[in-house]
C-alpha positions in Angstrom: 145.8 186.6 30.8 149.1 187.8 32.3 152.3 185.9 32.1 152.2 185.2 35.9 148.7 183.8 35.6 149.7 181.6 32.8 152.6 180.3 34.7 150.4 179.5 37.7 147.7 177.7 35.7 149.9 175.8 33.2 153.1 174.0 33.9 155.1 171.5 31.9 155.5 168.0 33.2 158.4 167.2 35.6 160.1 165.2 32.8 159.9 168.2 30.4 161.2 170.6 33.0 164.1 168.4 33.8 165.0 168.4 30.0 164.8 172.2 29.8 168.5 172.5 28.5 167.8 170.0 25.7 164.6 171.8 24.8 166.5 175.1 24.6 169.1 173.4 22.3 166.5 171.9 20.1 164.8 175.3 19.5 168.0 177.3 19.1 168.7 176.5 15.5 166.6 178.6 13.2 166.1 176.0 10.4 165.0 173.3 12.8 162.8 175.8 14.6 161.0 176.6 11.3 160.5 173.0 10.4 159.0 172.2 13.8 156.6 175.2 13.5 155.5 173.8 10.2 154.9 170.4 11.7 152.9 172.1 14.5 150.9 173.9 11.9 150.0 170.7 10.1 148.9 169.0 13.4 146.8 172.0 14.4 145.1 172.1 11.1 144.4 168.4 11.1 143.0 168.7 14.7 140.7 171.5 13.6 139.2 169.4 10.8 138.6 166.6 13.3 136.9 168.9 15.8 134.7 170.3 13.0 133.7 166.7 12.3 133.0 166.2 16.1 130.7 169.3 16.0 128.7 167.7 13.2 128.3 164.5 15.1 127.4 165.6 18.6 123.8 165.9 19.6 124.7 168.4 22.4 124.1 172.0 21.3 126.6 173.5 23.8 129.3 171.1 22.8 128.6 171.8 19.1 129.4 175.5 19.7 132.5 174.7 21.8 133.8 172.2 19.3 133.4 174.8 16.5 135.2 177.4 18.4 137.9 174.9 19.3 138.2 174.0 15.6 138.5 177.7 14.6 141.2 178.2 17.3 143.2 175.3 15.9 143.0 176.6 12.4 144.2 180.0 13.6 147.0 178.4 15.5 148.0 176.6 12.2 148.1 179.9 10.4 150.2 181.5 13.2 152.7 178.7 13.2 153.0 178.5 9.4 153.4 182.3 9.1 156.1 182.4 11.7 157.9 179.4 10.0 157.8 181.2 6.6 159.3 184.3 8.2 162.1 182.4 9.7 162.8 180.5 6.5 162.8 183.7 4.4 165.7 185.0 6.5 167.8 181.9 6.3 170.8 181.6 4.0 170.9 178.8 1.5 172.0 175.4 2.8 171.4 176.3 6.5 169.2 173.3 7.2 170.0 170.6 9.8 168.9 167.0 9.6 168.1 166.5 13.3 164.5 167.3 14.2 164.3 166.3 17.9 160.6 165.4 17.6 160.7 163.2 20.7 161.9 166.2 22.7 159.5 168.8 21.3 156.4 166.9 20.1 153.9 169.8 20.4 150.2 168.9 20.3 150.9 165.4 19.3 147.8 163.9 21.0 145.6 165.3 18.2 147.3 163.0 15.7 145.5 160.1 17.5 142.1 161.7 17.6 139.3 159.4 16.4 136.0 161.4 16.5 133.7 158.4 15.8 135.0 156.3 18.7 133.4 156.5 22.2 131.1 159.5 21.9 131.4 162.9 23.7 132.6 161.5 27.0 135.6 159.7 25.5 136.3 162.6 23.2 136.3 165.2 26.0 138.5 163.1 28.2 141.0 162.6 25.3 140.9 166.3 24.4 141.4 167.5 28.0 144.5 165.4 28.5 145.9 166.3 25.1 145.3 170.0 25.6 146.8 169.9 29.1 149.9 168.2 27.8 150.2 170.6 24.9 149.7 173.7 27.1 152.5 172.5 29.4 154.8 172.0 26.5 154.0 175.3 24.9 154.6 177.1 28.2 158.0 175.5 28.4 158.8 176.3 24.7 157.8 179.9 25.4 160.3 180.0 28.3 163.2 178.6 26.3 162.6 181.0 23.3 164.0 184.1 25.0 166.3 184.5 22.0 163.4 184.7 19.5 160.7 187.1 20.8 158.5 186.7 17.7 158.2 183.0 18.1 157.8 183.4 21.8 154.8 185.7 21.2 153.2 183.1 18.9 153.4 180.5 21.6 152.0 183.0 24.1 149.0 183.5 21.9 148.5 179.8 21.4 148.9 179.1 25.1 146.0 181.3 26.1 143.7 179.3 23.8 145.2 176.0 25.0 144.4 177.0 28.6 140.8 177.6 27.6 140.6 174.3 25.7 142.0 172.5 28.7 139.5 174.0 31.1 136.3 173.8 29.0 136.9 170.1 28.1 137.2 169.3 31.8 134.1 171.2 32.8 132.1 169.8 30.0 133.2 166.3 30.8 132.0 166.8 34.4 128.7 168.1 33.0 128.0 165.2 30.5 129.4 162.5 32.8 129.1 163.6 36.4 129.6 160.1 37.8 132.0 158.7 35.2 134.3 161.6 34.4 137.1 160.3 36.7 136.9 156.9 35.2 136.9 158.4 31.7 140.0 160.4 32.5 141.8 157.4 33.9 140.9 155.3 30.8 142.2 158.1 28.5 145.4 158.3 30.5 145.9 154.6 30.1 145.4 154.9 26.4 147.9 157.7 26.2 150.4 155.7 28.1 149.9 152.7 25.8 150.4 154.9 22.7 153.5 156.4 24.3 154.9 153.0 24.9 154.2 152.0 21.3 156.0 155.2 20.1 159.0 154.3 22.2 158.9 150.7 21.1 158.7 151.7 17.4 161.5 154.2 17.8 163.7 151.7 19.7 163.1 149.0 17.1 164.0 151.5 14.3 167.2 152.4 16.2 168.1 148.7 16.7 167.4 147.9 13.1 169.6 150.8 11.9 172.4 149.6 14.2 172.1 146.0 12.9 172.2 147.2 9.3 175.3 149.3 10.0 177.0 146.3 11.7 176.1 144.0 8.8 177.5 146.5 6.3 180.8 147.1 8.0 181.4 143.6 9.7 179.6 140.9 7.8 179.7 142.0 4.2 183.5 142.5 4.2 183.8 138.8 5.2 181.7 137.7 2.3 183.6 140.0 -0.1 186.9 138.5 1.0 185.5 134.9 0.5 184.1 135.8 -2.9 187.5 137.2 -4.0 189.3 134.0 -2.9 186.8 131.9 -4.7 187.2 134.0 -7.8 190.9 133.5 -7.8 190.5 129.7 -7.9 188.2 129.9 -10.9 189.9 129.2 -14.3 189.5 132.0 -16.8 187.3 131.5 -19.9 185.0 128.5 -20.8 185.6 125.2 -19.0 184.8 122.0 -20.9 182.4 119.6 -19.1 183.0 115.9 -19.5 180.2 114.0 -21.3 179.9 111.4 -18.6 179.5 114.1 -15.9 176.0 113.7 -14.5 175.7 117.5 -14.3 176.3 117.9 -18.0 173.3 118.5 -20.3 173.0 116.9 -23.8 169.8 118.8 -24.7 167.7 121.7 -23.5 165.3 119.4 -21.6 167.7 117.0 -19.9 
């Protein structure tokens, strides 16, 4: 498939396209690029294992063959991403790593992290896979565009994108075949599930950010106040042992009183 044909069939979401400068910045640093490729490799390998499990469970012979091919494609993608990441890391000087990952900007094929093969049967699985592969294909097309400074990584995304386009198309056509009257409802249900999981990711990330800010404020604003009060109280304390009066109700005459 030519580059023009890929551009016509696969496009990133409007939100991702509007963030193109940020995507370019995320992928520019070599150490971060290698770590993201390794994360993509882990996701693809995990998705391949889930699809192999789906091939074992489906009673449909055609879907079994397609799931197995899909699983082999995912494993091959994992190897491509991992090999390119190792090549990048091998050329880096020591201590060149950066701490910022930018995962929310370049999530890759994140939908496969949520794949539950045993839930819903082939209809739900095909709808889920179609939306995940469509989103991943759009992101990979965008990553390929912003990696004009790294032709080797760009070529890896080009190879993966051709397979993602096939995965996106076969899952849609097979969903129409196995559920001709319910495929639209299945897709809408899968979209709602993806939106809910996206909301949960945002909520968890926001809660983590708020918690981090609150801890920082406590450390720099609240703890110094307690430290000052503790020092003032320590200055009022008499040094050494202090004798307790015998009639003092707080005094103890034996171990058990």
